[in-house]
C-alpha positions as CSV (number, residue, x, y, z in Angstrom):
1,M,131.5,225.5,129.2
2,V,130.1,224.7,132.3
3,F,128.1,221.7,131.2
4,G,131.2,220.2,129.5
5,S,132.9,220.6,133.0
6,Y,130.3,218.5,134.7
7,V,129.9,215.9,132.0
8,L,133.8,215.7,132.2
9,I,133.9,215.6,135.9
10,Y,130.9,213.0,136.2
11,F,132.3,210.8,133.6
12,T,135.9,210.5,135.2
13,I,134.4,209.6,138.5
14,L,132.4,207.1,136.8
15,Y,135.3,205.5,134.8
16,T,137.2,205.5,138.3
17,R,134.4,203.7,140.2
18,R,134.1,201.3,137.2
19,R,137.8,200.4,137.4
20,L,137.5,200.0,141.2
21,G,134.4,197.4,140.8
22,I,132.0,199.9,142.4
23,V,130.3,200.2,139.2
24,T,129.1,196.8,137.4
25,N,128.6,195.6,134.2
26,E,124.9,195.2,135.0
27,M,124.7,198.7,136.3
28,M,126.1,199.9,132.9
29,D,123.6,197.9,131.1
30,V,120.7,200.0,132.4
31,P,118.6,201.3,129.3
32,K,120.3,204.3,128.0
33,W,117.3,205.7,126.3
34,R,115.8,206.7,129.6
35,F,118.9,208.8,130.2
36,A,118.2,210.5,126.9
37,I,114.6,211.4,127.9
38,I,116.0,212.8,131.3
39,G,118.5,214.7,129.3
40,F,116.1,216.2,126.7
41,L,113.5,217.2,129.4
42,E,116.3,218.9,131.3
43,A,117.5,220.8,128.2
44,L,114.1,221.8,127.2
45,G,113.6,223.1,131.0
46,V,116.8,225.1,130.5
47,A,115.8,226.5,127.0
48,T,112.1,227.5,128.0
49,G,113.3,228.7,131.5
50,M,115.8,231.3,129.8
51,A,113.2,232.3,127.4
52,A,110.7,233.0,129.8
53,A,113.0,234.7,132.3
54,A,114.1,237.2,129.7
55,M,110.7,238.4,129.5
56,L,109.2,238.4,132.9
57,P,110.1,240.6,136.0
58,G,112.8,239.2,138.3
59,P,110.5,238.5,141.3
60,V,107.8,236.8,139.4
61,I,110.2,234.0,138.3
62,P,110.8,232.1,141.8
63,I,107.1,232.4,142.4
64,L,106.2,230.6,139.2
65,N,109.1,228.2,139.6
66,Q,107.2,226.8,142.8
67,T,104.7,225.1,140.3
68,Y,107.6,222.6,140.1
69,L,106.5,220.8,143.2
70,V,102.9,220.6,142.0
71,W,104.2,218.9,138.8
72,Q,106.2,216.6,140.7
73,L,103.3,215.5,142.8
74,L,101.1,214.9,139.4
75,F,103.8,213.0,137.7
76,A,104.6,210.9,140.7
77,L,100.9,209.9,140.6
78,L,100.9,209.1,136.8
79,I,104.3,207.6,136.3
80,L,105.2,206.2,139.6
81,G,101.5,205.1,140.6
82,R,102.1,206.8,144.0
83,R,99.4,207.9,146.5
84,F,99.7,210.7,148.7
85,L,98.1,211.4,152.1
86,L,96.4,214.6,152.8
87,N,99.0,216.0,155.2
88,Q,101.7,215.4,152.4
89,I,99.8,217.5,149.7
90,A,99.1,220.2,152.3
91,G,102.7,220.2,153.3
92,C,104.0,220.5,149.9
93,L,101.6,223.3,149.1
94,L,102.7,225.0,152.5
95,V,106.4,224.8,151.5
96,A,105.4,226.5,147.9
97,V,103.5,229.2,149.8
98,G,106.3,229.7,152.3
99,V,109.0,230.1,149.4
100,V,106.8,232.4,147.7
101,V,106.4,234.7,150.8
102,A,110.1,234.5,151.6
103,V,111.6,235.5,148.0
104,S,108.7,238.0,147.4
105,S,109.4,240.0,150.7
106,G,109.9,243.6,150.1
107,S,109.8,243.2,146.4
108,G,106.8,245.8,146.1
109,A,103.9,245.8,143.3
110,D,106.2,244.4,140.5
111,T,105.7,240.9,141.8
112,T,102.1,240.8,140.4
113,L,101.6,239.4,136.9
114,S,99.3,242.2,135.9
115,G,100.2,243.4,132.4
116,I,102.5,240.7,131.6
117,G,100.1,238.5,129.7
118,F,99.6,234.7,129.6
119,L,102.3,233.4,127.3
120,W,105.6,233.9,129.1
121,P,104.2,232.9,132.6
122,A,103.0,229.6,130.8
123,V,106.2,228.9,129.3
124,L,108.0,229.3,132.7
125,V,105.3,226.9,134.3
126,A,106.2,224.4,131.3
127,S,109.8,224.8,132.0
128,A,109.0,223.7,135.6
129,A,107.2,220.8,134.2
130,F,110.0,219.6,132.1
131,Q,112.3,219.6,135.1
132,A,109.9,218.1,137.3
133,G,109.3,215.3,134.7
134,A,113.0,214.5,134.7
135,S,113.4,214.1,138.3
136,I,110.4,211.7,138.5
137,I,111.9,209.8,135.7
138,K,115.2,209.6,137.8
139,E,113.4,208.2,140.8
140,F,111.8,205.7,138.3
141,V,115.3,204.7,136.9
142,F,116.4,203.8,140.6
143,N,113.2,202.0,141.5
144,D,113.4,199.8,138.3
145,A,117.1,199.3,138.6
146,A,116.7,197.8,142.1
147,K,114.5,195.2,140.3
148,R,116.9,194.6,137.4
149,L,119.8,194.3,139.9
150,E,118.2,191.9,142.2
151,G,118.2,194.3,145.0
152,K,121.5,196.0,144.3
153,S,121.5,199.7,144.3
154,L,122.2,201.7,141.2
155,D,125.2,203.9,141.3
156,I,124.2,207.5,141.3
157,F,127.2,208.4,139.0
158,V,125.6,206.3,136.2
159,V,122.3,208.4,136.4
160,N,124.5,211.9,136.8
161,S,127.0,210.9,133.9
162,F,124.7,209.7,131.3
163,G,122.0,212.1,132.2
164,S,124.3,215.1,132.2
165,G,125.8,213.8,128.9
166,F,122.5,213.8,127.0
167,Q,121.5,217.2,128.6
168,A,124.8,218.7,127.3
169,L,124.2,217.1,123.7
170,F,120.6,218.6,123.7
171,V,121.6,222.0,124.9
172,F,124.5,221.9,122.2
173,L,121.7,221.4,119.8
174,L,119.5,224.1,121.0
175,L,122.4,226.7,121.0
176,P,121.2,228.6,118.1
177,F,117.8,229.1,120.1
178,L,119.6,229.9,123.3
179,S,122.3,232.4,121.7
180,N,119.3,234.2,120.0
181,L,117.5,234.7,123.4
182,K,120.7,236.6,124.7
183,G,120.8,238.7,121.5
184,I,124.0,236.9,120.4
185,P,124.2,236.1,116.4
186,F,125.0,232.5,116.1
187,A,128.0,233.3,114.0
188,S,129.6,235.3,116.8
189,L,129.0,232.4,119.3
190,P,132.5,231.0,118.9
191,S,134.1,234.2,119.8
192,Y,131.6,234.8,122.7
193,L,132.5,231.4,124.1
194,K,136.3,232.1,123.8
195,D,135.8,235.5,125.8
196,G,133.9,233.5,128.3
197,A,136.9,231.0,128.7
198,G,139.1,233.9,129.1
199,C,136.9,235.4,131.9
200,F,136.6,231.9,133.4
201,F,140.3,231.4,133.7
202,N,141.1,234.9,134.2
203,T,143.4,235.3,131.2
204,G,144.3,238.0,129.0
205,A,143.0,241.7,129.6
206,K,141.1,242.4,132.8
207,I,137.4,242.3,132.0
208,S,134.9,243.9,134.3
209,G,132.9,241.2,136.1
210,C,135.6,238.7,136.1
211,D,136.9,239.5,139.6
212,G,137.7,236.4,141.6
213,A,138.3,234.3,138.6
214,P,139.3,231.2,138.4
215,I,138.8,230.7,142.1
216,L,135.2,231.8,142.2
217,P,134.1,229.7,139.2
218,L,135.9,226.6,140.4
219,L,134.3,227.1,144.0
220,Y,130.8,227.6,142.2
221,I,131.3,224.4,140.0
222,S,132.7,222.3,142.9
223,T,129.9,223.3,145.4
224,N,127.2,222.8,142.8
225,L,128.5,219.3,141.8
226,A,128.3,218.4,145.5
227,F,124.8,220.0,145.9
228,N,123.6,218.1,142.7
229,I,125.2,214.8,143.7
230,S,123.5,215.1,147.4
231,L,120.1,215.9,145.8
232,L,120.3,212.8,143.7
233,H,121.5,210.3,146.4
234,L,118.5,211.8,148.4
235,V,116.3,210.7,145.5
236,K,117.8,207.5,145.4
237,I,117.2,206.8,149.1
238,S,113.8,208.5,149.4
239,S,112.2,210.1,146.6
240,A,112.2,213.1,144.0
241,I,109.4,215.0,146.0
242,V,111.5,214.7,149.4
243,S,114.6,216.0,147.4
244,S,112.5,218.9,145.9
245,L,111.4,219.9,149.5
246,T,114.9,219.8,150.8
247,M,116.0,222.0,147.8
248,M,113.1,224.5,148.3
249,L,114.5,224.9,152.1
250,S,117.8,226.1,150.5
251,V,116.0,229.1,148.8
252,P,115.4,231.1,151.8
253,L,118.7,230.2,153.2
254,A,120.5,231.4,150.3
255,V,118.4,234.7,150.2
256,Y,119.5,235.2,153.9
257,I,123.3,234.6,153.1
258,M,123.3,236.9,150.1
259,S,121.8,239.5,152.1
260,K,124.9,239.7,154.3
261,P,127.8,241.6,153.0
262,L,130.2,239.1,151.3
263,P,133.3,239.5,149.3
264,Y,132.7,240.2,145.5
265,L,129.2,240.9,146.2
266,P,127.3,244.2,147.0
267,G,126.8,245.4,150.7
268,G,124.2,243.5,152.5
269,S,120.5,244.4,152.7
270,S,117.8,244.1,155.5
271,L,115.0,241.6,155.1
272,S,111.4,242.2,156.1
273,S,109.2,240.4,158.4
274,N,107.8,238.7,155.3
275,F,110.9,236.7,154.9
276,T,110.9,235.4,158.5
277,M,107.2,234.5,157.9
278,G,107.6,232.8,154.8
279,C,110.4,230.7,156.5
280,I,108.2,229.8,159.4
281,V,105.6,228.7,156.8
282,L,108.1,226.6,155.0
283,V,109.2,224.7,157.9
284,L,105.9,224.0,159.0
285,G,105.1,222.7,155.7
286,L,108.2,220.4,155.9
287,L,107.1,219.2,159.2
288,L,103.7,218.6,158.1
289,Y,104.8,216.4,155.1
290,N,106.9,214.3,157.3
291,I,104.4,213.6,160.1
292,P,104.6,209.9,161.0
293,T,101.6,208.0,159.7
294,T,100.7,204.3,159.7
295,P,100.9,202.7,156.3
296,T,97.8,201.2,154.8
297,K,97.0,198.9,152.0
298,Q,95.8,201.8,150.1
299,H,99.0,203.7,150.1
300,T,102.3,202.9,148.6
301,K,105.6,204.1,149.8
302,T,105.5,208.0,150.0
303,S,109.0,209.0,151.1
């Protein structure tokens, strides 16, 4: 349902911008098969990520997800032909380490991978690879469109709309697999979706866990839309890696905010000194990545 909401909103905005002349015919002629690849990779990332998350301890998940940045560096090298300076590589690694330290603070011994085996951690790492590949292809689409459009900038809602549309399509095709992961028989899926819609709009009988609907779900969707649009705009004006680094900065910020007593959430909790240390390491990594350097002929644009 959430995927459908995003697709509807994105295409409504795209249609409006098309009518206003902001989106041109040339922009709409960008090859759509690239968006199909983006949607397919993102759908695979969702499916494999859910499969692995169901089998792994909670604190392990954000730690393994930091391989996303490593995959981005690799794909930027292979797909975009980009070269990175030593300080940028070190900065990315510091950011990942900082996030791991911050989100694992106070988790205890259950953050280790001992006794879990190799399969499900590998599946989660593969999920990060699918998502990272999609982000790098988005950057490639923007770079290639700038050449096709003779220097004009491709509107981000072309990428958002068609990318999300294909993602929703492939997620729909993967619904039998996804419902099985949640222990829901495929035949019961329509009833499950109907109950979910009732919870979303807060209609019918009061259901536990639906407090605050529909205001809270709509607030989540609007905030997430603004966040996704901002990240894609950052990809457009800089790079997928800069966007990823910015997104990683939001992780400890979100953990800090969630530790405070908020409406509809359990009471606040204290954060250990590891959280502060992780945030410091993360910020140092961002500063290291963005140290001004003099470009040379051996290096292409890196941010």
